[in-house]
C-alpha positions as CSV (number, residue, x, y, z in Angstrom):
1,X,10.8,14.1,12.9
2,X,12.0,12.5,16.4
3,X,13.7,8.8,16.3
4,X,10.5,7.8,18.2
5,X,8.4,9.1,15.6
6,X,10.3,7.2,12.8
7,X,10.1,4.0,14.9
8,X,6.5,4.4,15.5
9,X,5.7,5.1,12.0
10,X,7.7,1.8,11.1
11,X,5.5,-0.2,13.8
12,X,2.7,0.8,12.1
13,X,3.8,-0.7,9.0
14,X,4.8,-3.8,10.6
15,X,1.4,-4.4,12.2
16,X,-0.5,-3.4,9.0
17,X,0.0,-5.0,5.7
18,X,-0.1,13.0,2.1
19,X,-1.9,15.2,4.0
20,X,-3.4,18.1,2.1
21,X,-5.6,21.1,3.1
22,X,-9.1,20.9,4.4
23,X,-11.4,19.6,2.0
24,X,-13.9,21.6,0.4
25,X,-17.3,20.0,2.1
26,X,-20.1,20.0,-0.5
27,X,-22.8,17.6,-0.4
28,X,-26.1,17.3,-2.1
29,X,-28.5,14.2,-2.6
30,X,-29.9,13.7,-6.2
31,X,-33.1,12.0,-7.3
32,X,-31.7,9.2,-9.2
33,X,-32.3,6.0,-7.7
34,X,-30.1,3.1,-7.7
35,X,-30.0,-0.8,-7.0
36,X,-27.2,-2.0,-5.2
37,X,-26.9,-5.7,-5.8
38,X,-27.8,-7.9,-2.7
39,X,-29.8,-5.2,-1.3
40,X,-33.6,-4.9,-1.2
41,X,-33.4,-1.2,-0.9
42,X,-32.9,1.9,-3.4
43,X,-30.0,4.4,-3.0
44,X,-29.9,8.3,-4.1
45,X,-26.7,9.1,-5.8
46,X,-25.1,12.0,-3.9
47,X,-24.2,15.0,-6.0
48,X,-20.4,16.2,-5.9
49,X,-20.0,19.8,-5.7
50,X,-16.4,20.3,-6.8
51,X,-14.3,23.2,-5.0
52,X,-11.0,24.3,-4.2
53,X,-8.3,21.9,-2.7
54,X,-7.0,24.8,-0.3
55,X,-4.6,27.3,-0.8
56,X,-1.3,25.5,-1.5
57,X,-0.3,26.6,-5.0
58,X,0.5,23.0,-5.8
59,X,-3.3,21.9,-5.5
60,X,-4.3,24.6,-7.9
61,X,-4.8,22.0,-10.8
62,X,-6.9,19.9,-8.8
63,X,-10.7,19.8,-7.5
64,X,-11.8,18.6,-4.2
65,X,-15.2,17.7,-2.8
66,X,-16.6,15.3,0.1
67,X,-20.0,13.2,-0.5
68,X,-22.1,11.3,2.4
69,X,-22.6,7.4,1.5
70,X,-24.5,5.1,3.8
71,X,-22.6,3.8,6.6
72,X,-24.6,0.5,6.5
73,X,-26.0,-0.6,3.1
74,X,-28.7,-2.5,4.9
75,X,-30.1,0.6,6.1
76,X,-29.3,3.1,3.3
77,X,-31.6,5.8,5.1
78,X,-29.6,5.6,8.1
79,X,-26.5,7.2,9.4
80,X,-23.9,8.0,6.6
81,X,-20.1,8.1,6.5
82,X,-17.8,10.9,4.6
83,X,-16.0,10.5,1.6
84,X,-13.5,12.6,1.0
85,X,-12.3,13.1,-2.9
86,X,-10.5,15.0,-5.7
87,X,-9.7,15.1,-9.1
88,X,-7.3,16.3,-11.9
89,X,-9.9,17.8,-14.5
90,X,-9.7,16.1,-18.4
91,X,-7.0,18.6,-19.9
92,X,-9.5,18.0,-23.2
93,X,-13.0,18.1,-21.8
94,X,-14.3,18.0,-25.8
95,X,-13.2,14.7,-26.2
96,X,-13.3,13.1,-22.5
97,X,-14.1,9.9,-22.0
98,X,-15.0,9.5,-18.4
99,X,-13.5,9.7,-15.2
100,X,-10.5,7.0,-14.1
101,X,-10.9,6.0,-10.5
102,X,-7.7,4.8,-8.6
103,X,-6.7,3.3,-5.3
104,X,-2.9,3.3,-4.4
105,X,-3.0,0.4,-2.0
106,X,-2.6,-0.3,1.6
107,X,-5.2,-1.1,2.9
108,X,-5.7,2.6,3.9
109,X,-3.7,4.2,1.3
110,X,-5.0,7.8,0.6
111,X,-6.6,8.4,-2.7
112,X,-6.5,11.8,-2.5
113,X,-2.8,12.0,-1.6
114,X,-2.3,9.6,-4.3
115,X,-3.6,11.7,-7.2
116,X,-2.1,15.1,-5.7
117,X,1.3,13.7,-5.5
118,X,1.4,11.3,-8.7
119,X,-1.5,12.0,-11.1
120,X,0.4,14.5,-13.3
121,X,3.3,12.2,-13.8
122,X,2.2,8.6,-13.3
123,X,-0.2,9.0,-16.3
124,X,0.6,9.7,-19.5
125,X,-0.9,12.8,-21.4
126,X,-3.2,11.4,-23.4
127,X,-4.8,9.3,-20.2
128,X,-4.8,13.1,-18.8
129,X,-6.5,14.6,-21.7
130,X,-9.3,12.3,-22.0
131,X,-10.2,11.1,-18.3
132,X,-10.9,13.2,-15.1
133,X,-8.4,11.2,-12.8
134,X,-10.0,10.7,-9.4
135,X,-9.1,9.7,-6.2
136,X,-10.9,8.7,-2.9
137,X,-10.0,8.3,0.7
138,X,-11.8,4.8,1.4
139,X,-14.1,4.8,4.2
140,X,-12.2,4.9,7.5
141,X,-9.3,6.5,6.0
142,X,-7.4,9.7,5.8
143,X,-10.1,12.6,5.6
144,X,-13.0,10.1,5.2
145,X,-14.4,9.8,8.7
146,X,-11.2,8.2,9.6
147,X,-11.0,4.9,12.3
148,X,-8.9,5.8,15.2
149,X,-7.5,4.0,18.0
150,X,-6.8,6.5,20.3
151,X,-8.8,9.8,21.2
152,X,-6.1,12.1,20.1
153,X,-2.7,11.7,18.1
154,X,-0.7,12.3,20.8
155,X,-2.1,9.6,23.1
156,X,-1.5,7.4,20.0
157,X,2.2,8.7,20.0
158,X,2.7,8.1,24.0
159,X,1.2,4.6,23.7
160,X,2.8,3.3,20.8
161,X,6.5,5.0,21.5
162,X,9.0,2.5,21.4
163,X,7.2,0.0,19.4
164,X,9.8,-2.3,17.0
165,X,8.9,-2.8,13.5
166,X,8.9,-6.3,14.5
167,X,9.8,-8.5,17.7
168,X,13.4,-10.1,18.0
169,X,13.8,-12.5,20.9
170,X,11.3,-13.9,23.3
171,X,11.1,-10.9,25.6
172,X,10.2,-8.8,22.6
173,X,7.7,-11.2,21.0
174,X,5.7,-11.4,24.2
175,X,5.8,-7.8,24.8
176,X,4.5,-7.4,21.2
177,X,1.7,-9.7,21.8
178,X,0.5,-8.0,24.7
179,X,0.9,-4.4,22.9
180,X,-1.1,-6.1,19.8
181,X,-4.0,-7.1,22.3
182,X,-4.2,-3.6,23.7
183,X,-3.9,-2.1,20.3
184,X,-7.0,-4.2,19.3
185,X,-8.9,-3.2,22.7
186,X,-8.2,0.7,22.1
187,X,-9.4,0.3,18.3
188,X,-12.8,-1.3,19.4
189,X,-13.3,1.2,22.2
190,X,-12.6,4.4,20.0
191,X,-14.0,3.5,16.7
192,X,-16.5,0.7,16.8
193,X,-19.1,2.1,14.9
194,X,-16.6,2.8,12.1
195,X,-15.1,-1.0,12.5
196,X,-18.2,-2.5,12.1
197,X,-18.8,-1.4,8.7
198,X,-15.2,-1.1,7.4
199,X,-14.9,-3.9,4.7
200,X,-13.8,-3.9,1.4
201,X,-16.9,-4.8,0.0
202,X,-18.2,-1.4,1.4
203,X,-15.7,0.5,0.0
204,X,-16.7,-1.1,-3.4
205,X,-20.5,-0.1,-2.8
206,X,-19.1,3.5,-2.1
207,X,-17.0,3.3,-5.4
208,X,-20.3,2.4,-7.3
209,X,-22.0,5.2,-5.8
210,X,-19.3,7.5,-6.7
211,X,-19.1,6.4,-10.5
212,X,-23.0,7.1,-10.7
213,X,-22.1,10.4,-9.1
214,X,-19.6,11.4,-11.7
215,X,-22.0,10.4,-14.6
216,X,-20.2,7.3,-15.8
217,X,-22.3,4.4,-16.8
218,X,-19.6,2.0,-16.1
219,X,-16.5,1.8,-13.9
220,X,-13.1,2.7,-15.3
221,X,-10.5,1.8,-12.9
222,X,-6.8,1.5,-11.9
223,X,-5.8,-0.2,-8.9
224,X,-2.4,-0.9,-7.4
225,X,-1.3,-3.6,-4.6
226,X,-4.3,-4.0,-2.5
227,X,-6.1,-1.8,-5.0
228,X,-6.2,-5.3,-7.1
229,X,-8.3,-6.6,-4.1
230,X,-10.8,-3.8,-4.5
231,X,-11.0,-4.2,-8.0
232,X,-11.8,-7.9,-7.5
233,X,-14.5,-7.2,-5.2
234,X,-16.0,-4.7,-7.1
235,X,-16.0,-7.0,-9.9
236,X,-17.9,-9.4,-7.9
237,X,-20.5,-7.2,-6.4
238,X,-20.9,-5.4,-9.8
239,X,-19.8,-7.3,-12.8
240,X,-22.1,-6.0,-15.3
241,X,-21.1,-2.2,-14.2
242,X,-17.4,-2.5,-15.6
243,X,-15.9,-0.8,-18.3
244,X,-12.3,-1.4,-17.9
245,X,-9.9,-2.5,-15.0
246,X,-6.3,-2.4,-14.7
247,X,-4.9,-4.5,-11.7
248,X,-1.4,-3.8,-11.2
249,X,0.6,-5.8,-8.5
250,X,-1.8,-8.3,-7.9
251,X,-2.9,-9.2,-4.1
252,X,-4.1,-12.8,-4.1
253,X,-8.0,-12.4,-2.9
254,X,-7.9,-16.1,-1.6
255,X,-5.0,-15.6,0.4
256,X,-6.0,-12.1,1.8
257,X,-9.3,-13.2,2.7
258,X,-8.4,-16.7,4.2
259,X,-10.9,-18.2,1.8
260,X,-8.6,-20.8,0.3
261,X,-8.5,-22.5,3.7
262,X,-5.1,-21.6,4.8
263,X,-5.1,-21.2,8.3
264,X,-1.7,-19.4,8.7
265,X,-1.9,-15.6,9.7
266,X,-2.7,-12.8,6.7
267,X,0.8,-12.0,6.9
268,X,2.3,-15.4,6.1
269,X,-0.5,-16.3,3.6
270,X,0.3,-13.5,1.4
271,X,3.9,-14.5,1.1
272,X,5.5,-11.1,1.3
273,X,8.4,-12.4,3.1
274,X,9.1,-14.6,0.2
275,X,8.7,-12.0,-2.3
276,X,10.8,-9.3,-0.5
277,X,13.7,-12.1,0.0
278,X,13.6,-12.7,-3.8
279,X,13.8,-9.0,-4.3
280,X,16.6,-8.6,-1.7
281,X,18.7,-11.4,-3.5
282,X,18.1,-9.8,-6.6
283,X,19.5,-6.4,-5.1
284,X,22.3,-8.0,-4.2
285,X,23.3,-9.4,-7.3
286,X,22.6,-6.6,-9.4
287,X,24.8,-4.7,-7.2
288,X,27.5,-7.0,-7.7
289,X,27.2,-6.6,-11.5
290,X,26.9,-2.7,-11.3
291,X,30.6,-2.5,-10.3
292,X,31.5,0.9,-9.1
293,X,28.2,2.1,-9.5
294,X,27.1,0.1,-6.1
295,X,28.9,1.2,-3.0
296,X,28.9,-2.3,-1.5
297,X,31.6,-3.5,-3.8
298,X,33.9,-1.4,-2.4
299,X,33.8,-3.5,0.7
300,X,33.8,-6.7,-0.7
301,X,31.1,-9.2,-2.0
302,X,27.7,-7.2,-1.4
303,X,25.9,-10.2,0.3
304,X,28.3,-11.0,2.6
305,X,28.8,-7.5,3.7
306,X,25.1,-7.2,4.2
307,X,24.6,-10.6,5.9
308,X,27.2,-10.0,8.3
309,X,26.1,-6.5,9.1
310,X,22.5,-7.9,9.8
311,X,24.2,-10.4,12.4
312,X,26.2,-7.5,14.0
313,X,23.1,-5.3,14.1
314,X,21.2,-7.9,16.3
315,X,23.7,-7.6,18.9
316,X,25.3,-4.2,18.3
317,X,22.7,-1.4,17.2
318,X,23.9,1.7,15.6
319,X,23.4,5.1,17.0
320,X,22.6,7.3,13.8
321,X,22.7,11.2,14.0
322,X,19.4,12.3,12.0
323,X,19.5,15.8,10.6
324,X,17.5,17.6,13.3
325,X,20.0,17.0,15.7
326,X,18.4,13.9,17.2
327,X,19.6,10.3,17.3
328,X,18.1,7.0,16.0
329,X,19.2,3.6,17.3
330,X,19.2,1.3,14.3
331,X,18.4,-2.1,15.3
332,X,18.3,-5.2,13.4
333,X,14.5,-5.0,12.8
334,X,14.6,-1.1,11.8
335,X,17.4,-2.5,9.2
336,X,14.9,-5.0,8.0
337,X,12.2,-2.8,7.9
338,X,14.0,0.0,6.1
339,X,15.3,-2.4,3.3
340,X,11.8,-3.9,2.9
341,X,10.6,-0.4,2.2
342,X,13.4,0.3,-0.2
343,X,12.9,-2.4,-2.2
344,X,9.5,-0.9,-3.7
345,X,11.4,0.8,-6.6
346,X,14.6,-0.1,-8.1
347,X,15.5,3.5,-8.6
348,X,16.1,3.5,-4.7
349,X,18.6,0.8,-5.2
350,X,21.8,2.7,-5.0
351,X,20.6,4.8,-1.9
352,X,19.7,1.3,-0.2
353,X,23.5,0.2,-1.0
354,X,24.7,3.3,0.2
355,X,23.1,3.0,3.4
356,X,24.5,-0.9,4.0
357,X,28.0,0.4,2.9
358,X,27.7,3.1,5.9
359,X,26.0,0.6,8.3
360,X,29.0,-2.0,7.5
361,X,31.6,0.5,7.8
362,X,30.1,1.8,11.1
363,X,29.2,-1.5,12.7
364,X,32.8,-2.6,12.5
365,X,34.3,-2.5,15.4
366,X,38.0,-1.9,13.7
367,X,36.5,1.4,12.0
368,X,37.6,4.3,14.4
369,X,34.8,6.5,13.6
370,X,32.0,3.8,14.2
371,X,32.7,4.8,18.2
372,X,31.0,8.0,17.5
373,X,27.5,8.5,16.4
374,X,27.1,7.8,12.5
375,X,25.4,10.2,10.3
376,X,22.0,9.2,8.8
377,X,22.5,7.6,5.2
378,X,20.4,9.2,2.5
379,X,18.2,6.3,2.2
380,X,17.3,6.6,5.8
381,X,16.7,10.7,5.4
382,X,14.6,10.1,2.1
383,X,12.5,7.3,3.9
384,X,11.9,9.5,6.7
385,X,10.5,12.1,4.4
386,X,8.3,10.1,2.4
387,X,6.7,8.8,5.8
388,X,5.7,12.3,6.6
389,X,3.3,12.2,3.8
390,X,1.0,9.5,5.4
391,X,-1.4,9.4,8.1
392,X,0.1,7.9,11.3
393,X,-3.3,6.4,12.5
394,X,-3.5,2.7,13.2
395,X,-7.1,2.9,12.2
396,X,-5.8,3.0,8.2
397,X,-4.5,-0.7,8.5
398,X,-7.4,-2.7,10.3
399,X,-9.3,-3.8,7.3
400,X,-8.1,-7.2,7.6
401,X,-9.2,-7.5,11.1
402,X,-12.9,-6.9,10.2
403,X,-12.8,-8.9,7.1
404,X,-10.0,-11.6,6.9
405,X,-10.0,-14.7,8.1
406,X,-7.5,-14.9,11.5
407,X,-5.6,-17.7,12.6
408,X,-7.2,-17.8,16.0
409,X,-3.7,-18.7,17.6
410,X,-2.1,-15.3,18.7
411,X,0.2,-17.1,21.0
412,X,1.7,-18.9,18.0
413,X,3.3,-16.2,16.2
414,X,6.5,-16.7,17.3
415,X,6.5,-20.1,15.6
416,X,4.7,-18.7,12.4
417,X,7.5,-16.3,12.3
418,X,10.2,-18.4,12.7
419,X,9.1,-21.2,10.0
420,X,8.5,-18.2,7.8
421,X,12.1,-16.8,8.4
422,X,13.7,-20.3,7.7
423,X,11.8,-19.7,4.1
424,X,12.7,-16.3,3.5
425,X,15.6,-14.9,6.3
426,X,14.8,-11.7,7.7
427,X,11.7,-10.6,5.8
428,X,9.8,-13.9,6.9
429,X,9.5,-13.0,10.4
430,X,8.7,-9.4,9.9
431,X,5.9,-9.7,7.5
432,X,4.5,-12.7,9.6
433,X,3.9,-10.5,12.5
434,X,1.3,-8.4,10.0
435,X,-2.1,-8.2,11.3
436,X,-1.3,-9.8,15.1
437,X,-3.9,-7.0,16.2
438,X,-6.4,-8.6,14.1
439,X,-6.2,-11.8,16.2
440,X,-7.8,-10.1,19.4
441,X,-10.5,-8.4,17.2
442,X,-14.1,-9.0,18.2
443,X,-15.7,-6.5,15.7
444,X,-16.6,-8.4,12.1
445,X,-18.3,-6.4,9.3
446,X,-21.3,-8.8,8.1
447,X,-21.2,-7.2,4.9
448,X,-17.8,-8.2,3.7
449,X,-17.1,-10.5,0.5
450,X,-14.9,-13.5,1.1
451,X,-15.3,-15.1,-2.2
452,X,-15.9,-17.2,-4.1
453,X,-13.6,-15.0,-6.4
454,X,-14.3,-16.4,-9.6
455,X,-16.3,-13.8,-11.6
456,X,-18.4,-13.1,-14.8
457,X,-16.6,-9.7,-16.1
458,X,-16.9,-10.0,-19.7
459,X,-14.9,-7.3,-20.8
460,X,-11.0,-7.9,-21.2
461,X,-9.2,-6.8,-18.0
462,X,-5.7,-5.7,-17.7
463,X,-3.3,-7.4,-15.2
464,X,0.3,-6.6,-14.4
465,X,2.9,-8.3,-12.8
466,X,6.6,-7.2,-12.0
467,X,9.0,-10.1,-12.1
468,X,10.7,-9.4,-8.5
469,X,7.9,-7.6,-6.5
470,X,8.7,-7.6,-2.8
471,X,5.1,-7.0,-1.8
472,X,2.9,-8.9,-4.2
473,X,5.1,-11.7,-5.1
474,X,5.1,-12.4,-9.1
475,X,3.7,-16.1,-8.3
476,X,0.5,-14.7,-7.4
477,X,-0.3,-12.8,-10.7
478,X,-1.3,-15.9,-13.1
479,X,-3.6,-17.3,-10.5
480,X,-5.2,-13.9,-9.9
481,X,-5.6,-13.5,-13.8
482,X,-7.1,-16.7,-13.8
483,X,-10.1,-15.7,-11.9
484,X,-11.3,-13.4,-14.9
485,X,-13.1,-14.8,-18.1
486,X,-10.7,-12.6,-20.2
487,X,-7.5,-11.3,-18.2
488,X,-4.8,-10.1,-20.2
489,X,-1.6,-10.5,-18.1
490,X,1.4,-8.5,-18.7
491,X,4.7,-9.4,-17.3
492,X,7.0,-6.6,-16.5
493,X,10.8,-7.8,-16.3
494,X,12.4,-6.0,-13.4
495,X,12.3,-5.2,-9.8
496,X,9.9,-3.3,-7.6
497,X,6.2,-2.8,-6.5
498,X,3.8,-2.2,-9.2
499,X,4.5,-0.6,-12.8
500,X,4.1,3.1,-11.6
501,X,7.0,5.2,-12.9
502,X,9.1,2.4,-14.1
503,X,8.0,1.3,-17.8
504,X,7.2,3.4,-20.5
505,X,6.0,-0.2,-22.3
506,X,3.5,-0.9,-19.4
507,X,2.3,3.1,-19.9
508,X,1.8,2.6,-23.2
509,X,-0.4,-0.4,-22.8
510,X,-2.4,0.9,-20.0
511,X,-3.4,4.0,-22.2
512,X,-4.3,1.9,-25.2
513,X,-6.4,0.0,-23.1
514,X,-8.1,2.6,-21.0
515,X,-8.7,5.1,-24.1
516,X,-9.4,2.4,-26.9
517,X,-10.2,-0.3,-25.0
518,X,-7.4,-2.2,-27.0
519,X,-6.2,-4.9,-24.6
520,X,-2.5,-6.6,-25.3
521,X,-2.3,-10.1,-26.1
522,X,-2.6,-12.6,-22.8
523,X,1.2,-13.4,-21.6
524,X,2.7,-10.0,-23.3
525,X,5.8,-8.5,-21.6
526,X,7.3,-5.3,-21.0
527,X,10.9,-4.1,-19.7
528,X,11.8,-1.3,-17.2
529,X,13.0,1.7,-18.7
530,X,16.6,1.8,-16.7
531,X,18.5,-0.9,-15.1
532,X,18.5,-1.1,-11.1
533,X,22.1,0.8,-10.6
534,X,21.8,3.3,-13.6
535,X,22.3,6.7,-12.8
536,X,18.8,8.6,-11.9
537,X,17.5,10.8,-14.8
538,X,17.9,14.4,-13.9
539,X,15.0,15.6,-12.3
540,X,12.9,12.3,-12.2
541,X,11.9,10.9,-8.4
542,X,11.0,7.6,-7.6
543,X,7.3,7.1,-6.8
544,X,6.7,4.9,-3.7
545,X,3.5,3.2,-2.5
546,X,2.9,2.5,1.2
547,X,4.2,-0.8,2.2
548,X,1.7,-3.3,2.1
């Protein structure tokens, strides 16, 4: 990957909150009619014809398909949109309970790729035995008739080349706002028909059709990060269709939608800057306690080392040599973005510390080797590899534009960012610029659901919050749980975003809840399996979701 591509992908993550072989298209309609709440017309449930996911041997355990669903549920006999899906069939079909629907977050995360990459390791053998694990690319995402902002990937690459992860200084801020307006115009020109029906509410309606298509009377679902917003939306539209919901890394529906009256931009409302700042401070504190296991301790106090390097990078970026022979300029903004994404899993803390130790030495003018191009730290290489798994289309991160309330003041973003950075240095400004392009959108999905969020689901639901989560701050967990008549909140003591591959205790609770509907006591706690700077178990890799 070229340095330009890396910067462009980081830019996509800044503006926003696993590709597989082609799907086997197989769509047919069953005769059973269904009634969608709030809709006057009946719908027919699509029949799913599962088939091969392609020639890749790694995909042999999975089955793939695609179905057609109404583009507009107000006109169910009109145009349709394609939904791509996959499943890992239950290992013990004779004792199968049903289908476990999943959503990896985003918005814009590919549920198909998530299941292909994670289902065999993220879920316990008992869960995999008793459930088909299903992932789908939400409408407008990935292989599901994706929203795009340019006619071709090459044109997108050319148009977005050189965009920083977020702007630093008045000149970059002005250009960033101009670029955000241009992006919005391109998106609305290229995909207006898809954007007009792109809301989470329509994804929830799609999921209810898919639930019926797989033959489940009620929905069993696990959603991570933005997937908890999808879960809350589904519960409002279909409260009687819920069997079990696991909601991990909760995204405040009031803050995301703006239904709480907060007039700040969505990137400020979600308080990701504050969450990242907290996790960053924990990273530095854990590093200091880890002694020789954390590379930064060899250079002095970890916080002093990293903060002074952040300061130098603002005026003296580093040229880093990548394995492919190209060179990447590591700016202050890129360093902030890299740090944010590597706070998602404590298993990545040692590599993050190694990266900062190298940056610190290479940015020091007294170091002779700083005069030549530096070699890429492992954390940068690993981040680069992970980014190859995801679509680069800006269309996958535009849902807030068509459903959430905006500030209406795009020219005030520098002030919003400055205020956020005072509360949460480095990360406040970075996350404040999320959703800038939405300020210039003229398209809204009239079928979006924006509250109220108190719901009527009678079944207990399972809500997880990690104590130090950079993307969905822990402080939002209890208010989210309070939206449910019977939520059982579990606190995971540790670091990172969601519980995936981090806590055997959380895995056990999830398995018991989904298989036997045995919910823990509200206020339960779990620990993570390993400390932040413990050596990684042989053969075990971190599983990182998309930056939110």
